[in-house]
C-alpha positions, 0 to 999 in steps of 0.5 A: 855174104855169110860169116861165122860168129864164135862163142867164148868161155871164161877160164877165170873171172875176178871181180876186183872193184867197183867202177862208175855207173855201176860197172865192176872192174874185172880181170878174166882169161877168155878162150874163144871156142868153135860153137858158131852162129851163122850170119847171112847179110844181103843188101835189101830195099828195107832193113830186116833182122831175123833169127832162125828157130829161136825167139830173141827178145832183144839183140844188139843188131839194130844198135850195131847198124845205127852206130856204124852208119852214123859214124860213116855217114851212110844209110844203106839197108840190109837183110840180116838173118842169124841162125843161133847155135850158141844158146841165148843166156848161156854166158857164151857171148853169142850176142856180143860175138854177133855184134862184133862180127857184123861191125867187122863185116860192115867195115869190110863192105865199106872198104875199112873206113874205121880204124881198129880203135874206132871199132873198139870204141863202137863195140864198147858202146854196144856191150862189154864183151863186144871188143874181145870178139873184134880181136882175131886172137883166140886166147885173151886177158880182158880187164876193166869193164872188158874193153882192155884186151891183151892177147896171151902168148904161152906154150900150148897145153893139151886138154879136153873140156865140155860145155853144158848149157842147162837151159836156165836163163840168167840176167847178167845185170841181175848177177852183177847187182848182187855183188854189193861188196868186193872181197878181193882174194888171190887173183885167179887170173894172175895165178893161172897166167903164172902157171901157163908161163911156167908150163905147169898145170893151170886147171885146178886154179881156174874159177869164177867169182860170179858163181857165188851170186849165180848160185844164190839166184839159181840154187839148182846151178849148184846141184848141176856143178856138184853133179859134174864134179862127180864125173871125174872132172879136174875142175868145173866152172861157170862161164861168164854170168852163167848159166853154162858150165865148163868141165875140164878133163885130161882124157876124152873118155869121161866126156863120152860117158858124161852124155849118158849120165847127163840124160838121167840127171836132166830128167831128175831136174826136169831140164833140157841140157845142151852138151858140147865136147872139145879137144884142145891141142893148143890155144889156137887149135880147139876142135869139136869132138861131138857131132855138130848139128 
C-alpha cells in the first residue's frame, strides 16, 4: 500500500494567548501544498519503520501505531517505509502529515472502526498539527492549539509563490518557549479572511508572529528574509516555527530568476537551500512548476 503525505504552509500565524501546560492559543490560516512524502506500508512478521536517504532522530510513527491499535484492540505488525521529500525541521508539517495519513490508512485497512472525531482525538495526542492533515480540505483556519479546524470557502485567487528551506533546524518548543508575554495587535488571520471574502488583495496582510522569536534564536534567518524581499516579492513570511520562508509573487518571472540569485546568496551564507516553486490557480488547484525530483 502506497500513500502520499502532503506539506503545508502557514499564511498567517497569530499568537493570541497562553493555554494550560505551556501551550499557546493560536489562530492560523493554513494551505496544503504539493510537496509529498511517499509512504509504503506492508504487513510483516515484525514491526519496522525506516526512512529513505535521511536521518530521522525521532518520529511520530510508533506513537501512531500504539495509539491506534490500543484503541481498536489489535496488535498487527507492519513494515513502514517513508521517503522524505518534505524537509525535516522546515515548518512544512511533514512529520504531522505522515502521522495523519497513517492514521487514515490504518482506519481504512480495518474497515473504518474509528469515527472522524476519534481520529482527531488521537491526532491531538500525537501533535498539534496532526488534526489539520486528517481533513481532506486544503485551505483551513486552525485555532486554539491547532485542533479546532474550519475549512475556508472563498473565491479562488491566482498567485505564484516559492518555498525556500535554508537547511537550518529550529526546535518548535524552543521557539514557543521564547514567547514570554503575548502582545495582541490586529489579528492577521481575521484581516486576511475579510480580504478574501471581499475578493481583495490579501497578500500584503500575511504574517507570522513567530518570526520575531525565530530571528532572535537564528539571526541569519533575518538576512534570508531581507534577501528574498529584494527579489520583487509581494510579501515574505516564515511558515510555522521555521525555518522555511514563503515568497509571494503576481507573475512567474521572479520565481525563475530567484533560483539563480539563490545560488550566489547561499554561497555567501555557507548554506544549502532547497527551493520549491508553485502556481496557485485557486485554493484547491496548486501546481508545482519546478522539476519535482
